[in-house]
Kinemage of the C-alpha trace (Angstrom):
@kinemage 1
@onewidth
@group {chain A} dominant
@subgroup {mainchain}
@vectorlist {calphas} color= white
{ca gln a 1} P 2.730 -0.884 15.963
{ca val a 2} L 6.040 0.497 14.746
{ca gln a 3} L 7.697 -1.461 11.959
{ca leu a 4} L 11.012 -0.923 10.230
{ca val a 5} L 11.873 -2.992 7.168
{ca glu a 6} L 15.323 -2.855 5.607
{ca ser a 7} L 16.242 -3.895 2.083
{ca gly a 8} L 19.071 -3.545 -0.400
{ca gly a 9} L 21.743 -5.717 1.156
{ca gly a 10} L 23.704 -8.319 -0.743
{ca leu a 11} L 27.081 -9.418 -2.027
{ca val a 12} L 29.296 -6.808 -3.675
{ca gln a 13} L 32.934 -6.699 -4.746
{ca pro a 14} L 35.431 -4.395 -3.027
{ca gly a 15} L 35.131 -0.909 -4.446
{ca gly a 16} L 31.494 -1.421 -5.320
{ca ser a 17} L 28.341 0.324 -4.145
{ca leu a 18} L 25.043 -0.564 -2.514
{ca arg a 19} L 22.052 1.452 -1.389
{ca leu a 20} L 20.126 0.321 1.663
{ca ser a 21} L 16.557 1.378 2.344
{ca cys a 22} L 14.520 1.304 5.535
{ca val a 23} L 10.777 1.862 5.375
{ca val a 24} L 9.060 2.893 8.593
{ca ser a 25} L 5.374 2.406 9.375
{ca gly a 26} L 3.086 2.773 12.346
{ca ile a 27} L 4.524 6.056 13.578
{ca thr a 28} L 5.046 9.646 12.494
{ca phe a 29} L 8.276 9.236 10.582
{ca ser a 30} L 9.077 12.906 10.031
{ca ile a 31} L 9.497 13.805 13.702
{ca gly a 32} L 11.935 11.015 14.499
{ca ala a 33} L 15.655 10.652 14.124
{ca met a 34} L 16.900 7.738 12.055
{ca gly a 35} L 20.120 5.803 12.223
{ca trp a 36} L 21.995 2.991 10.562
{ca tyr a 37} L 24.085 0.646 12.675
{ca arg a 38} L 26.078 -2.448 11.808
{ca gln a 39} L 27.300 -5.552 13.550
{ca ala a 40} L 30.014 -7.793 12.205
{ca pro a 41} L 30.382 -11.399 13.423
{ca gly a 42} L 31.910 -11.506 16.869
{ca lys a 43} L 31.858 -7.725 17.254
{ca gln a 44} L 29.659 -5.161 18.949
{ca arg a 45} L 27.093 -3.150 17.059
{ca thr a 46} L 28.482 0.222 15.987
{ca leu a 47} L 27.089 3.452 14.637
{ca val a 48} L 27.260 3.959 10.890
{ca ala a 49} L 25.289 7.161 10.437
{ca thr a 50} L 22.375 9.108 11.853
{ca ile a 51} L 20.075 11.789 10.501
{ca ser a 52} L 17.874 14.037 12.599
{ca ser a 53} L 14.348 15.130 11.805
{ca ser a 54} L 15.804 18.371 10.430
{ca gly a 55} L 18.396 16.597 8.291
{ca phe a 56} L 21.492 16.983 10.431
{ca thr a 57} L 23.825 14.059 9.807
{ca val a 58} L 26.518 12.300 11.813
{ca tyr a 59} L 28.851 9.594 10.488
{ca gly a 60} L 31.092 7.002 12.030
{ca ala a 61} L 34.765 7.667 11.409
{ca ser a 62} L 35.275 4.541 9.328
{ca val a 63} L 32.573 5.445 6.781
{ca lys a 64} L 32.910 9.222 6.552
{ca gly a 65} L 33.370 10.291 2.958
{ca arg a 66} L 32.165 6.952 1.575
{ca phe a 67} L 28.629 6.569 2.926
{ca thr a 68} L 25.716 9.003 2.738
{ca ile a 69} L 22.556 8.875 4.831
{ca ser a 70} L 19.399 10.574 3.596
{ca arg a 71} L 15.672 10.536 4.266
{ca asp a 72} L 12.481 10.986 2.297
{ca asn a 73} L 9.689 11.953 4.678
{ca ala a 74} L 7.069 11.596 1.937
{ca lys a 75} L 8.023 7.915 1.603
{ca asn a 76} L 8.744 7.253 5.305
{ca thr a 77} L 12.116 5.977 4.187
{ca val a 78} L 15.738 6.422 5.189
{ca tyr a 79} L 18.552 5.481 2.838
{ca leu a 80} L 22.200 4.600 3.180
{ca gln a 81} L 24.254 5.015 0.026
{ca met a 82} L 27.461 3.036 0.418
{ca asn a 83} L 30.328 3.649 -2.008
{ca ser a 84} L 33.906 2.393 -2.182
{ca leu a 85} L 32.952 -0.622 -0.105
{ca lys a 86} L 35.667 -2.550 1.699
{ca pro a 87} L 35.719 -6.101 3.087
{ca glu a 88} L 35.660 -4.631 6.587
{ca asp a 89} L 32.239 -3.132 5.813
{ca thr a 90} L 30.812 -6.658 5.877
{ca ala a 91} L 28.123 -6.791 8.565
{ca val a 92} L 24.421 -6.917 9.284
{ca tyr a 93} L 23.075 -3.397 8.842
{ca ser a 94} L 20.056 -2.339 10.896
{ca cys a 95} L 18.061 0.854 10.967
{ca lys a 96} L 16.733 2.515 14.085
{ca tyr a 97} L 13.981 5.033 14.713
{ca thr a 98} L 13.943 7.168 17.828
{ca asn a 99} L 11.728 10.003 18.955
{ca gly a 100} L 14.279 10.960 21.567
{ca gly a 101} L 12.087 9.908 24.432
{ca thr a 102} L 9.577 7.120 24.601
{ca ile a 103} L 10.250 5.116 21.446
{ca asp a 104} L 13.291 3.305 20.088
{ca ala a 105} L 12.508 0.815 17.331
{ca trp a 106} L 14.762 -1.411 15.246
{ca gly a 107} L 14.491 -3.221 11.964
{ca gln a 108} L 15.440 -6.857 11.508
{ca gly a 109} L 18.647 -6.097 9.619
{ca thr a 110} L 20.028 -6.768 6.177
{ca gln a 111} L 23.285 -8.551 5.377
{ca val a 112} L 25.998 -6.745 3.448
{ca thr a 113} L 28.950 -8.824 2.295
{ca val a 114} L 31.937 -7.262 0.563
{ca ser a 115} L 34.099 -9.901 -1.035
{ca ser a 116} L 35.812 -10.758 -4.289
């Protein structure tokens, strides 16, 4: 059974930083692509960043230059380092695993709130 568990969310002031983690179990982590997505209240879920099995990264326009996605295959973990946070970054952040074919799996999400 595939499981994804996020952690690291919380309340941070504008301009601050947070690092999110997503631990994957029940599947071969290294062959899958990982992504972070976010959903703000009343809005659709949007892409934050993705990282392929080979380390190729893609970022949403609103986070480029501020957020960094990375992965540690030895720990079955994907990270999202978030710097220079803005109030508009407030959302539930979820990670996703995909093998590009038969499996798409999501975590339960972690709340990030940027407020003074």
